[in-house]
N, C-alpha and C positions, 0 to 999 in steps of 0.2 A: 276230700283233701284238696282237690283242685280248686274248689271254692275258697277254702281257707287260705291256700297259697296265693290266690289272686287278691285276697283282702289283706295279705301280709300277716296273717294270724297263725301261720304254721310254726309250731315250736317243738323242740325236742325236750328231753329231760334236762332239768336245771343242773349245772355243775355242782359237785359236792363242795368245792373250794372256790372262794372268790379269787379274783386276780391277785389281790394283795397276799392272800394265803398261799397261792401257788408260788409267788416270788419268794416268800419267806421260806417255804419248803425247799426250794432250790438253793437258797442262801445257806440254810442249815445243813443240807446235804453236802454242799461244796466245802464246808468247814471240816469235813471228815470226823466230826465229833458225834454224829448220829448215824445209826444203822437204819436200814429200810424199815425194820420192825419198830424201832424207836419212833421214827417219823409217823408211821401208821398209827401208833398209839397216841402220840401227841395231838395229831389232827383228827383222830377218831374216824379213820378211813381204812380201807383194806390195803394190803401190800400191793396188789395189782394196780390199785388206784394211784399209789405213790409212784410206781414205775411209769404209768401212763402220763402222769403229771410231769415227771422229770423228762420224759420223752418230748413233751410239748414245749418245755421251758428251755431257752438257750442256757448254756452252761459256761461258767468260769469267766475269766478276764477277757477272753477273746470276744465274748458276746457284748461286753461293755464297750469295747473298742469299735464294734461294728455299727 
């Protein structure tokens, strides 16, 4: 791993959702029209993945102002 790190080839698991999908998930959640289970089904991911994604994405209008 040290050799891989020195060559810049060290990688983790690929994210389930692209940046665009993560932003769309946050937007859909903020509308209050979708439950966590609905979002998990729409994006074909698990409920814990939805919660992790929401935790990483800034929320609401305050995030837009920042």
